[in-house]
PyMOL Python script that loads the backbone (N, CA, C, O; Angstrom):
from pymol import cmd

cmd.read_pdbstr("""\
ATOM      1  N   UNK A   1       0.835  -1.183   0.000  1.00  0.00           N
ATOM      2  CA  UNK A   1       0.000   0.000   0.000  1.00  0.00           C
ATOM      3  C   UNK A   1       0.875   1.239   0.000  1.00  0.00           C
ATOM      4  O   UNK A   1       1.873   1.307   0.718  1.00  0.00           O
ATOM      5  N   UNK A   2       0.498   2.212  -0.804  1.00  0.00           N
ATOM      6  CA  UNK A   2       1.234   3.467  -0.851  1.00  0.00           C
ATOM      7  C   UNK A   2       1.093   4.168   0.494  1.00  0.00           C
ATOM      8  O   UNK A   2       0.099   3.970   1.192  1.00  0.00           O
ATOM      9  N   UNK A   3       2.063   4.976   0.860  1.00  0.00           N
ATOM     10  CA  UNK A   3       1.996   5.599   2.177  1.00  0.00           C
ATOM     11  C   UNK A   3       1.320   6.968   2.185  1.00  0.00           C
ATOM     12  O   UNK A   3       1.330   7.647   3.212  1.00  0.00           O
ATOM     13  N   UNK A   4       0.732   7.388   1.062  1.00  0.00           N
ATOM     14  CA  UNK A   4      -0.041   8.635   1.008  1.00  0.00           C
ATOM     15  C   UNK A   4      -1.402   8.320   0.398  1.00  0.00           C
ATOM     16  O   UNK A   4      -1.499   7.738  -0.682  1.00  0.00           O
ATOM     17  N   UNK A   5      -2.451   8.720   1.116  1.00  0.00           N
ATOM     18  CA  UNK A   5      -3.815   8.491   0.618  1.00  0.00           C
ATOM     19  C   UNK A   5      -4.627   9.769   0.802  1.00  0.00           C
ATOM     20  O   UNK A   5      -4.275  10.629   1.610  1.00  0.00           O
ATOM     21  N   UNK A   6      -5.699   9.881   0.056  1.00  0.00           N
ATOM     22  CA  UNK A   6      -6.620  11.002   0.230  1.00  0.00           C
ATOM     23  C   UNK A   6      -7.563  10.668   1.387  1.00  0.00           C
ATOM     24  O   UNK A   6      -7.659   9.507   1.785  1.00  0.00           O
ATOM     25  N   UNK A   7      -8.254  11.664   1.928  1.00  0.00           N
ATOM     26  CA  UNK A   7      -9.227  11.371   2.980  1.00  0.00           C
ATOM     27  C   UNK A   7     -10.292  10.362   2.530  1.00  0.00           C
ATOM     28  O   UNK A   7     -10.714   9.512   3.314  1.00  0.00           O
ATOM     29  N   UNK A   8     -10.718  10.457   1.288  1.00  0.00           N
ATOM     30  CA  UNK A   8     -11.729   9.519   0.782  1.00  0.00           C
ATOM     31  C   UNK A   8     -11.180   8.094   0.761  1.00  0.00           C
ATOM     32  O   UNK A   8     -11.863   7.155   1.170  1.00  0.00           O
ATOM     33  N   UNK A   9      -9.932   7.936   0.277  1.00  0.00           N
ATOM     34  CA  UNK A   9      -9.313   6.613   0.290  1.00  0.00           C
ATOM     35  C   UNK A   9      -9.106   6.132   1.725  1.00  0.00           C
ATOM     36  O   UNK A   9      -9.317   4.960   2.037  1.00  0.00           O
ATOM     37  N   UNK A  10      -8.694   7.046   2.583  1.00  0.00           N
ATOM     38  CA  UNK A  10      -8.464   6.693   3.981  1.00  0.00           C
ATOM     39  C   UNK A  10      -9.724   6.204   4.669  1.00  0.00           C
ATOM     40  O   UNK A  10      -9.692   5.232   5.424  1.00  0.00           O
ATOM     41  N   UNK A  11     -10.822   6.871   4.411  1.00  0.00           N
ATOM     42  CA  UNK A  11     -12.102   6.472   5.002  1.00  0.00           C
ATOM     43  C   UNK A  11     -12.518   5.101   4.483  1.00  0.00           C
ATOM     44  O   UNK A  11     -12.983   4.252   5.244  1.00  0.00           O
ATOM     45  N   UNK A  12     -12.348   4.896   3.196  1.00  0.00           N
ATOM     46  CA  UNK A  12     -12.738   3.626   2.571  1.00  0.00           C
ATOM     47  C   UNK A  12     -11.902   2.458   3.104  1.00  0.00           C
ATOM     48  O   UNK A  12     -12.426   1.371   3.341  1.00  0.00           O
ATOM     49  N   UNK A  13     -10.597   2.692   3.289  1.00  0.00           N
ATOM     50  CA  UNK A  13      -9.676   1.621   3.682  1.00  0.00           C
ATOM     51  C   UNK A  13      -9.190   1.744   5.123  1.00  0.00           C
ATOM     52  O   UNK A  13      -8.114   1.246   5.456  1.00  0.00           O
ATOM     53  N   UNK A  14      -9.968   2.399   5.979  1.00  0.00           N
ATOM     54  CA  UNK A  14      -9.512   2.721   7.329  1.00  0.00           C
ATOM     55  C   UNK A  14      -9.002   1.507   8.102  1.00  0.00           C
ATOM     56  O   UNK A  14      -7.906   1.556   8.662  1.00  0.00           O
ATOM     57  N   UNK A  15      -9.760   0.433   8.144  1.00  0.00           N
ATOM     58  CA  UNK A  15      -9.342  -0.731   8.927  1.00  0.00           C
ATOM     59  C   UNK A  15      -8.112  -1.395   8.324  1.00  0.00           C
ATOM     60  O   UNK A  15      -7.267  -1.915   9.053  1.00  0.00           O
ATOM     61  N   UNK A  16      -8.006  -1.382   7.005  1.00  0.00           N
ATOM     62  CA  UNK A  16      -6.819  -1.923   6.340  1.00  0.00           C
ATOM     63  C   UNK A  16      -5.601  -1.059   6.671  1.00  0.00           C
ATOM     64  O   UNK A  16      -4.512  -1.584   6.905  1.00  0.00           O
ATOM     65  N   UNK A  17      -5.780   0.248   6.689  1.00  0.00           N
ATOM     66  CA  UNK A  17      -4.684   1.159   7.023  1.00  0.00           C
ATOM     67  C   UNK A  17      -4.188   0.877   8.437  1.00  0.00           C
ATOM     68  O   UNK A  17      -2.981   0.819   8.671  1.00  0.00           O
ATOM     69  N   UNK A  18      -5.107   0.702   9.376  1.00  0.00           N
ATOM     70  CA  UNK A  18      -4.721   0.405  10.761  1.00  0.00           C
ATOM     71  C   UNK A  18      -3.898  -0.880  10.820  1.00  0.00           C
ATOM     72  O   UNK A  18      -2.854  -0.922  11.471  1.00  0.00           O
ATOM     73  N   UNK A  19      -4.361  -1.913  10.148  1.00  0.00           N
ATOM     74  CA  UNK A  19      -3.608  -3.173  10.135  1.00  0.00           C
ATOM     75  C   UNK A  19      -2.243  -2.999   9.484  1.00  0.00           C
ATOM     76  O   UNK A  19      -1.241  -3.506   9.989  1.00  0.00           O
ATOM     77  N   UNK A  20      -2.202  -2.281   8.360  1.00  0.00           N
ATOM     78  CA  UNK A  20      -0.949  -2.102   7.622  1.00  0.00           C
ATOM     79  C   UNK A  20       0.095  -1.327   8.426  1.00  0.00           C
ATOM     80  O   UNK A  20       1.257  -1.731   8.469  1.00  0.00           O
ATOM     81  N   UNK A  21      -0.297  -0.222   9.063  1.00  0.00           N
ATOM     82  CA  UNK A  21       0.686   0.585   9.788  1.00  0.00           C
ATOM     83  C   UNK A  21       1.244  -0.169  10.990  1.00  0.00           C
ATOM     84  O   UNK A  21       2.403   0.019  11.358  1.00  0.00           O
ATOM     85  N   UNK A  22       0.432  -1.012  11.596  1.00  0.00           N
ATOM     86  CA  UNK A  22       0.923  -1.813  12.718  1.00  0.00           C
ATOM     87  C   UNK A  22       1.812  -2.954  12.240  1.00  0.00           C
ATOM     88  O   UNK A  22       2.822  -3.261  12.873  1.00  0.00           O
ATOM     89  N   UNK A  23       1.449  -3.572  11.148  1.00  0.00           N
ATOM     90  CA  UNK A  23       2.227  -4.700  10.624  1.00  0.00           C
ATOM     91  C   UNK A  23       3.538  -4.237   9.996  1.00  0.00           C
ATOM     92  O   UNK A  23       4.599  -4.800  10.265  1.00  0.00           O
ATOM     93  N   UNK A  24       3.456  -3.207   9.158  1.00  0.00           N
ATOM     94  CA  UNK A  24       4.611  -2.783   8.368  1.00  0.00           C
ATOM     95  C   UNK A  24       5.503  -1.773   9.078  1.00  0.00           C
ATOM     96  O   UNK A  24       6.614  -1.503   8.621  1.00  0.00           O
ATOM     97  N   UNK A  25       5.032  -1.207  10.193  1.00  0.00           N
ATOM     98  CA  UNK A  25       5.783  -0.158  10.895  1.00  0.00           C
ATOM     99  C   UNK A  25       6.104   1.004   9.965  1.00  0.00           C
ATOM    100  O   UNK A  25       7.199   1.565  10.002  1.00  0.00           O
ATOM    101  N   UNK A  26       5.132   1.352   9.132  1.00  0.00           N
ATOM    102  CA  UNK A  26       5.304   2.433   8.152  1.00  0.00           C
ATOM    103  C   UNK A  26       4.080   3.340   8.231  1.00  0.00           C
ATOM    104  O   UNK A  26       2.958   2.871   8.035  1.00  0.00           O
ATOM    105  N   UNK A  27       4.272   4.626   8.512  1.00  0.00           N
ATOM    106  CA  UNK A  27       3.116   5.520   8.636  1.00  0.00           C
ATOM    107  C   UNK A  27       2.416   5.748   7.302  1.00  0.00           C
ATOM    108  O   UNK A  27       3.005   5.582   6.234  1.00  0.00           O
ATOM    109  N   UNK A  28       1.152   6.129   7.390  1.00  0.00           N
ATOM    110  CA  UNK A  28       0.372   6.504   6.213  1.00  0.00           C
ATOM    111  C   UNK A  28      -0.034   7.971   6.390  1.00  0.00           C
ATOM    112  O   UNK A  28      -0.559   8.369   7.430  1.00  0.00           O
ATOM    113  N   UNK A  29       0.220   8.744   5.362  1.00  0.00           N
ATOM    114  CA  UNK A  29      -0.131  10.167   5.376  1.00  0.00           C
ATOM    115  C   UNK A  29      -1.482  10.328   4.687  1.00  0.00           C
ATOM    116  O   UNK A  29      -1.678   9.855   3.567  1.00  0.00           O
ATOM    117  N   UNK A  30      -2.402  10.991   5.357  1.00  0.00           N
ATOM    118  CA  UNK A  30      -3.694  11.303   4.760  1.00  0.00           C
ATOM    119  C   UNK A  30      -3.606  12.765   4.320  1.00  0.00           C
ATOM    120  O   UNK A  30      -3.613  13.683   5.140  1.00  0.00           O
ATOM    121  N   UNK A  31      -3.523  12.951   3.013  1.00  0.00           N
ATOM    122  CA  UNK A  31      -3.259  14.278   2.447  1.00  0.00           C
ATOM    123  C   UNK A  31      -4.515  14.801   1.759  1.00  0.00           C
ATOM    124  O   UNK A  31      -5.009  14.190   0.811  1.00  0.00           O
ATOM    125  N   UNK A  32      -5.029  15.926   2.233  1.00  0.00           N
ATOM    126  CA  UNK A  32      -6.219  16.509   1.624  1.00  0.00           C
ATOM    127  C   UNK A  32      -5.975  16.892   0.165  1.00  0.00           C
ATOM    128  O   UNK A  32      -4.845  17.160  -0.244  1.00  0.00           O
ATOM    129  N   UNK A  33      -7.039  16.911  -0.592  1.00  0.00           N
ATOM    130  CA  UNK A  33      -6.932  17.283  -2.002  1.00  0.00           C
ATOM    131  C   UNK A  33      -7.074  18.789  -2.206  1.00  0.00           C
ATOM    132  O   UNK A  33      -6.740  19.308  -3.271  1.00  0.00           O
ATOM    133  N   UNK A  34      -7.573  19.491  -1.183  1.00  0.00           N
ATOM    134  CA  UNK A  34      -7.726  20.948  -1.284  1.00  0.00           C
ATOM    135  C   UNK A  34      -6.454  21.631  -0.793  1.00  0.00           C
ATOM    136  O   UNK A  34      -5.843  21.206   0.188  1.00  0.00           O
ATOM    137  N   UNK A  35      -6.067  22.694  -1.491  1.00  0.00           N
ATOM    138  CA  UNK A  35      -4.886  23.458  -1.094  1.00  0.00           C
ATOM    139  C   UNK A  35      -5.085  24.109   0.272  1.00  0.00           C
ATOM    140  O   UNK A  35      -6.204  24.457   0.650  1.00  0.00           O
ATOM    141  N   UNK A  36      -4.011  24.264   0.987  1.00  0.00           N
ATOM    142  CA  UNK A  36      -3.955  24.936   2.284  1.00  0.00           C
ATOM    143  C   UNK A  36      -4.640  24.168   3.410  1.00  0.00           C
ATOM    144  O   UNK A  36      -4.714  24.676   4.529  1.00  0.00           O
ATOM    145  N   UNK A  37      -5.140  22.972   3.155  1.00  0.00           N
ATOM    146  CA  UNK A  37      -5.689  22.153   4.241  1.00  0.00           C
ATOM    147  C   UNK A  37      -4.594  21.224   4.731  1.00  0.00           C
ATOM    148  O   UNK A  37      -3.792  20.722   3.944  1.00  0.00           O
ATOM    149  N   UNK A  38      -4.567  21.001   6.025  1.00  0.00           N
ATOM    150  CA  UNK A  38      -3.564  20.113   6.604  1.00  0.00           C
ATOM    151  C   UNK A  38      -4.114  18.701   6.662  1.00  0.00           C
ATOM    152  O   UNK A  38      -5.317  18.485   6.808  1.00  0.00           O
ATOM    153  N   UNK A  39      -3.214  17.756   6.547  1.00  0.00           N
ATOM    154  CA  UNK A  39      -3.583  16.356   6.609  1.00  0.00           C
ATOM    155  C   UNK A  39      -3.287  15.773   7.976  1.00  0.00           C
ATOM    156  O   UNK A  39      -3.207  16.485   8.977  1.00  0.00           O
ATOM    157  N   UNK A  40      -3.129  14.470   7.991  1.00  0.00           N
ATOM    158  CA  UNK A  40      -2.839  13.758   9.229  1.00  0.00           C
ATOM    159  C   UNK A  40      -1.935  12.573   8.902  1.00  0.00           C
ATOM    160  O   UNK A  40      -1.782  12.182   7.745  1.00  0.00           O
ATOM    161  N   UNK A  41      -1.343  12.018   9.951  1.00  0.00           N
ATOM    162  CA  UNK A  41      -0.484  10.848   9.799  1.00  0.00           C
ATOM    163  C   UNK A  41      -1.034   9.755  10.701  1.00  0.00           C
ATOM    164  O   UNK A  41      -1.328   9.990  11.874  1.00  0.00           O
ATOM    165  N   UNK A  42      -1.170   8.565  10.145  1.00  0.00           N
ATOM    166  CA  UNK A  42      -1.619   7.407  10.926  1.00  0.00           C
ATOM    167  C   UNK A  42      -0.387   6.531  11.166  1.00  0.00           C
ATOM    168  O   UNK A  42       0.289   6.113  10.226  1.00  0.00           O
ATOM    169  N   UNK A  43      -0.115   6.266  12.440  1.00  0.00           N
ATOM    170  CA  UNK A  43       0.999   5.388  12.786  1.00  0.00           C
ATOM    171  C   UNK A  43       0.492   4.279  13.686  1.00  0.00           C
ATOM    172  O   UNK A  43      -0.575   4.393  14.289  1.00  0.00           O
ATOM    173  N   UNK A  44       1.258   3.210  13.771  1.00  0.00           N
ATOM    174  CA  UNK A  44       0.887   2.085  14.620  1.00  0.00           C
ATOM    175  C   UNK A  44       1.006   2.430  16.098  1.00  0.00           C
ATOM    176  O   UNK A  44       1.743   3.336  16.487  1.00  0.00           O
ATOM    177  N   UNK A  45       0.270   1.693  16.902  1.00  0.00           N
ATOM    178  CA  UNK A  45       0.264   1.950  18.346  1.00  0.00           C
ATOM    179  C   UNK A  45       1.649   1.773  18.967  1.00  0.00           C
ATOM    180  O   UNK A  45       2.052   2.583  19.802  1.00  0.00           O
ATOM    181  N   UNK A  46       2.379   0.738  18.580  1.00  0.00           N
ATOM    182  CA  UNK A  46       3.723   0.531  19.127  1.00  0.00           C
ATOM    183  C   UNK A  46       4.653   1.678  18.755  1.00  0.00           C
ATOM    184  O   UNK A  46       5.467   2.114  19.570  1.00  0.00           O
ATOM    185  N   UNK A  47       4.529   2.167  17.522  1.00  0.00           N
ATOM    186  CA  UNK A  47       5.355   3.302  17.097  1.00  0.00           C
ATOM    187  C   UNK A  47       5.013   4.543  17.914  1.00  0.00           C
ATOM    188  O   UNK A  47       5.910   5.286  18.313  1.00  0.00           O
ATOM    189  N   UNK A  48       3.737   4.773  18.164  1.00  0.00           N
ATOM    190  CA  UNK A  48       3.314   5.925  18.971  1.00  0.00           C
ATOM    191  C   UNK A  48       3.888   5.828  20.384  1.00  0.00           C
ATOM    192  O   UNK A  48       4.386   6.814  20.927  1.00  0.00           O
ATOM    193  N   UNK A  49       3.816   4.635  20.975  1.00  0.00           N
ATOM    194  CA  UNK A  49       4.369   4.459  22.324  1.00  0.00           C
ATOM    195  C   UNK A  49       5.867   4.713  22.335  1.00  0.00           C
ATOM    196  O   UNK A  49       6.384   5.311  23.278  1.00  0.00           O
ATOM    197  N   UNK A  50       6.575   4.264  21.296  1.00  0.00           N
ATOM    198  CA  UNK A  50       8.023   4.480  21.212  1.00  0.00           C
ATOM    199  C   UNK A  50       8.339   5.971  21.103  1.00  0.00           C
ATOM    200  O   UNK A  50       9.289   6.449  21.724  1.00  0.00           O
ATOM    201  N   UNK A  51       7.556   6.702  20.326  1.00  0.00           N
ATOM    202  CA  UNK A  51       7.757   8.146  20.197  1.00  0.00           C
ATOM    203  C   UNK A  51       7.540   8.827  21.545  1.00  0.00           C
ATOM    204  O   UNK A  51       8.322   9.689  21.946  1.00  0.00           O
ATOM    205  N   UNK A  52       6.483   8.439  22.236  1.00  0.00           N
ATOM    206  CA  UNK A  52       6.197   9.039  23.539  1.00  0.00           C
ATOM    207  C   UNK A  52       7.302   8.746  24.542  1.00  0.00           C
ATOM    208  O   UNK A  52       7.684   9.621  25.319  1.00  0.00           O
ATOM    209  N   UNK A  53       7.815   7.529  24.530  1.00  0.00           N
ATOM    210  CA  UNK A  53       8.909   7.164  25.444  1.00  0.00           C
ATOM    211  C   UNK A  53      10.173   7.973  25.113  1.00  0.00           C
ATOM    212  O   UNK A  53      10.859   8.456  26.014  1.00  0.00           O
ATOM    213  N   UNK A  54      10.468   8.113  23.833  1.00  0.00           N
ATOM    214  CA  UNK A  54      11.631   8.893  23.416  1.00  0.00           C
ATOM    215  C   UNK A  54      11.497  10.346  23.869  1.00  0.00           C
ATOM    216  O   UNK A  54      12.450  10.927  24.389  1.00  0.00           O
ATOM    217  N   UNK A  55      10.319  10.929  23.673  1.00  0.00           N
ATOM    218  CA  UNK A  55      10.103  12.313  24.107  1.00  0.00           C
ATOM    219  C   UNK A  55      10.260  12.455  25.621  1.00  0.00           C
ATOM    220  O   UNK A  55      10.825  13.438  26.101  1.00  0.00           O
ATOM    221  N   UNK A  56       9.768  11.488  26.355  1.00  0.00           N
ATOM    222  CA  UNK A  56       9.909  11.514  27.812  1.00  0.00           C
ATOM    223  C   UNK A  56      11.384  11.497  28.201  1.00  0.00           C
ATOM    224  O   UNK A  56      11.823  12.290  29.033  1.00  0.00           O
ATOM    225  N   UNK A  57      12.152  10.579  27.586  1.00  0.00           N
ATOM    226  CA  UNK A  57      13.572  10.471  27.921  1.00  0.00           C
ATOM    227  C   UNK A  57      14.338  11.734  27.547  1.00  0.00           C
ATOM    228  O   UNK A  57      15.213  12.173  28.293  1.00  0.00           O
ATOM    229  N   UNK A  58      14.014  12.318  26.400  1.00  0.00           N
ATOM    230  CA  UNK A  58      14.669  13.566  25.989  1.00  0.00           C
ATOM    231  C   UNK A  58      14.315  14.678  26.964  1.00  0.00           C
ATOM    232  O   UNK A  58      15.181  15.467  27.343  1.00  0.00           O
ATOM    233  N   UNK A  59      13.061  14.751  27.374  1.00  0.00           N
ATOM    234  CA  UNK A  59      12.653  15.779  28.336  1.00  0.00           C
ATOM    235  C   UNK A  59      13.330  15.612  29.686  1.00  0.00           C
ATOM    236  O   UNK A  59      13.486  16.584  30.424  1.00  0.00           O
ATOM    237  N   UNK A  60      13.733  14.394  30.017  1.00  0.00           N
ATOM    238  CA  UNK A  60      14.444  14.125  31.267  1.00  0.00           C
ATOM    239  C   UNK A  60      15.947  14.370  31.131  1.00  0.00           C
ATOM    240  O   UNK A  60      16.676  14.327  32.122  1.00  0.00           O
ATOM    241  N   UNK A  61      16.410  14.628  29.909  1.00  0.00           N
ATOM    242  CA  UNK A  61      17.832  14.892  29.694  1.00  0.00           C
ATOM    243  C   UNK A  61      18.679  13.644  29.524  1.00  0.00           C
ATOM    244  O   UNK A  61      19.907  13.726  29.534  1.00  0.00           O
ATOM    245  N   UNK A  62      18.048  12.496  29.369  1.00  0.00           N
ATOM    246  CA  UNK A  62      18.798  11.240  29.250  1.00  0.00           C
ATOM    247  C   UNK A  62      19.679  11.251  28.010  1.00  0.00           C
ATOM    248  O   UNK A  62      20.799  10.742  28.052  1.00  0.00           O
ATOM    249  N   UNK A  63      19.201  11.815  26.916  1.00  0.00           N
ATOM    250  CA  UNK A  63      20.006  11.851  25.689  1.00  0.00           C
ATOM    251  C   UNK A  63      21.304  12.624  25.898  1.00  0.00           C
ATOM    252  O   UNK A  63      22.347  12.230  25.377  1.00  0.00           O
ATOM    253  N   UNK A  64      21.252  13.713  26.651  1.00  0.00           N
ATOM    254  CA  UNK A  64      22.458  14.503  26.922  1.00  0.00           C
ATOM    255  C   UNK A  64      23.435  13.726  27.791  1.00  0.00           C
ATOM    256  O   UNK A  64      24.648  13.792  27.592  1.00  0.00           O
ATOM    257  N   UNK A  65      22.895  12.992  28.752  1.00  0.00           N
ATOM    258  CA  UNK A  65      23.765  12.195  29.615  1.00  0.00           C
ATOM    259  C   UNK A  65      24.441  11.070  28.833  1.00  0.00           C
ATOM    260  O   UNK A  65      25.614  10.773  29.057  1.00  0.00           O
ATOM    261  N   UNK A  66      23.718  10.462  27.938  1.00  0.00           N
ATOM    262  CA  UNK A  66      24.288   9.390  27.123  1.00  0.00           C
ATOM    263  C   UNK A  66      25.387   9.965  26.230  1.00  0.00           C
ATOM    264  O   UNK A  66      26.472   9.390  26.145  1.00  0.00           O
ATOM    265  N   UNK A  67      25.122  11.087  25.566  1.00  0.00           N
ATOM    266  CA  UNK A  67      26.128  11.712  24.693  1.00  0.00           C
ATOM    267  C   UNK A  67      27.368  12.126  25.479  1.00  0.00           C
ATOM    268  O   UNK A  67      28.492  12.002  24.992  1.00  0.00           O
ATOM    269  N   UNK A  68      27.155  12.614  26.686  1.00  0.00           N
ATOM    270  CA  UNK A  68      28.271  13.041  27.529  1.00  0.00           C
ATOM    271  C   UNK A  68      29.184  11.859  27.865  1.00  0.00           C
ATOM    272  O   UNK A  68      30.397  12.027  27.990  1.00  0.00           O
ATOM    273  N   UNK A  69      28.616  10.693  28.007  1.00  0.00           N
ATOM    274  CA  UNK A  69      29.388   9.526  28.438  1.00  0.00           C
ATOM    275  C   UNK A  69      29.826   8.609  27.308  1.00  0.00           C
ATOM    276  O   UNK A  69      30.542   7.640  27.558  1.00  0.00           O
ATOM    277  N   UNK A  70      29.422   8.883  26.076  1.00  0.00           N
ATOM    278  CA  UNK A  70      29.747   7.948  25.006  1.00  0.00           C
ATOM    279  C   UNK A  70      31.240   7.894  24.697  1.00  0.00           C
ATOM    280  O   UNK A  70      31.695   6.923  24.092  1.00  0.00           O
ATOM    281  N   UNK A  71      32.003   8.883  25.085  1.00  0.00           N
ATOM    282  CA  UNK A  71      33.449   8.864  24.868  1.00  0.00           C
ATOM    283  C   UNK A  71      34.219   8.193  25.996  1.00  0.00           C
ATOM    284  O   UNK A  71      35.429   7.995  25.884  1.00  0.00           O
ATOM    285  N   UNK A  72      33.535   7.842  27.078  1.00  0.00           N
ATOM    286  CA  UNK A  72      34.209   7.181  28.200  1.00  0.00           C
ATOM    287  C   UNK A  72      34.769   5.837  27.760  1.00  0.00           C
ATOM    288  O   UNK A  72      34.119   5.074  27.046  1.00  0.00           O
ATOM    289  N   UNK A  73      36.000   5.564  28.208  1.00  0.00           N
ATOM    290  CA  UNK A  73      36.649   4.314  27.794  1.00  0.00           C
ATOM    291  C   UNK A  73      35.981   3.092  28.403  1.00  0.00           C
ATOM    292  O   UNK A  73      35.650   2.144  27.691  1.00  0.00           O
ATOM    293  N   UNK A  74      35.787   3.109  29.686  1.00  0.00           N
ATOM    294  CA  UNK A  74      35.227   1.931  30.334  1.00  0.00           C
ATOM    295  C   UNK A  74      34.174   2.368  31.349  1.00  0.00           C
ATOM    296  O   UNK A  74      34.448   3.177  32.236  1.00  0.00           O
ATOM    297  N   UNK A  75      33.012   1.841  31.210  1.00  0.00           N
ATOM    298  CA  UNK A  75      31.925   2.172  32.126  1.00  0.00           C
ATOM    299  C   UNK A  75      31.182   0.904  32.488  1.00  0.00           C
ATOM    300  O   UNK A  75      31.018   0.006  31.662  1.00  0.00           O
ATOM    301  N   UNK A  76      30.740   0.839  33.716  1.00  0.00           N
ATOM    302  CA  UNK A  76      29.851  -0.235  34.146  1.00  0.00           C
ATOM    303  C   UNK A  76      28.445   0.185  33.733  1.00  0.00           C
ATOM    304  O   UNK A  76      27.863   1.093  34.326  1.00  0.00           O
ATOM    305  N   UNK A  77      27.903  -0.479  32.713  1.00  0.00           N
ATOM    306  CA  UNK A  77      26.617  -0.077  32.151  1.00  0.00           C
ATOM    307  C   UNK A  77      25.531  -0.014  33.225  1.00  0.00           C
ATOM    308  O   UNK A  77      24.762   0.947  33.264  1.00  0.00           O
ATOM    309  N   UNK A  78      25.457  -1.016  34.090  1.00  0.00           N
ATOM    310  CA  UNK A  78      24.417  -1.031  35.127  1.00  0.00           C
ATOM    311  C   UNK A  78      24.547   0.182  36.055  1.00  0.00           C
ATOM    312  O   UNK A  78      23.547   0.794  36.431  1.00  0.00           O
ATOM    313  N   UNK A  79      25.775   0.519  36.416  1.00  0.00           N
ATOM    314  CA  UNK A  79      26.004   1.668  37.294  1.00  0.00           C
ATOM    315  C   UNK A  79      25.562   2.958  36.595  1.00  0.00           C
ATOM    316  O   UNK A  79      24.873   3.787  37.189  1.00  0.00           O
ATOM    317  N   UNK A  80      25.960   3.118  35.343  1.00  0.00           N
ATOM    318  CA  UNK A  80      25.589   4.317  34.586  1.00  0.00           C
ATOM    319  C   UNK A  80      24.083   4.417  34.440  1.00  0.00           C
ATOM    320  O   UNK A  80      23.506   5.486  34.642  1.00  0.00           O
ATOM    321  N   UNK A  81      23.448   3.321  34.094  1.00  0.00           N
ATOM    322  CA  UNK A  81      21.989   3.331  33.906  1.00  0.00           C
ATOM    323  C   UNK A  81      21.276   3.709  35.199  1.00  0.00           C
ATOM    324  O   UNK A  81      20.308   4.469  35.172  1.00  0.00           O
ATOM    325  N   UNK A  82      21.741   3.189  36.326  1.00  0.00           N
ATOM    326  CA  UNK A  82      21.094   3.477  37.606  1.00  0.00           C
ATOM    327  C   UNK A  82      21.280   4.933  38.019  1.00  0.00           C
ATOM    328  O   UNK A  82      20.492   5.457  38.806  1.00  0.00           O
ATOM    329  N   UNK A  83      22.316   5.595  37.496  1.00  0.00           N
ATOM    330  CA  UNK A  83      22.553   6.996  37.820  1.00  0.00           C
ATOM    331  C   UNK A  83      21.700   7.941  36.987  1.00  0.00           C
ATOM    332  O   UNK A  83      21.591   9.122  37.316  1.00  0.00           O
ATOM    333  N   UNK A  84      21.098   7.448  35.926  1.00  0.00           N
ATOM    334  CA  UNK A  84      20.310   8.321  35.036  1.00  0.00           C
ATOM    335  C   UNK A  84      19.043   8.788  35.681  1.00  0.00           C
ATOM    336  O   UNK A  84      18.273   9.526  35.066  1.00  0.00           O
TER     337      UNK A  84
END
""", "prot")
cmd.dss("prot")
cmd.show_as("cartoon", "prot")
cmd.util.cbc("prot")
cmd.orient("prot")
């Protein structure tokens, strides 16, 4: 299935789109046919949860801590993780 559909196609194939995005891990863009209207993106539930978890970790500064320590020669992973 192509990853861009019109709202009419999206409505017609809604349940198939839900199955496809979850199975294929590939979002589907619903793009309006009228100019200046915004569309939407349908993603699988697992992908949505992963995005939310990533945003949470970034908001907690975990990404900065990981980058700060990636040059360390030797680290006890369990110790580092528990300090985050």
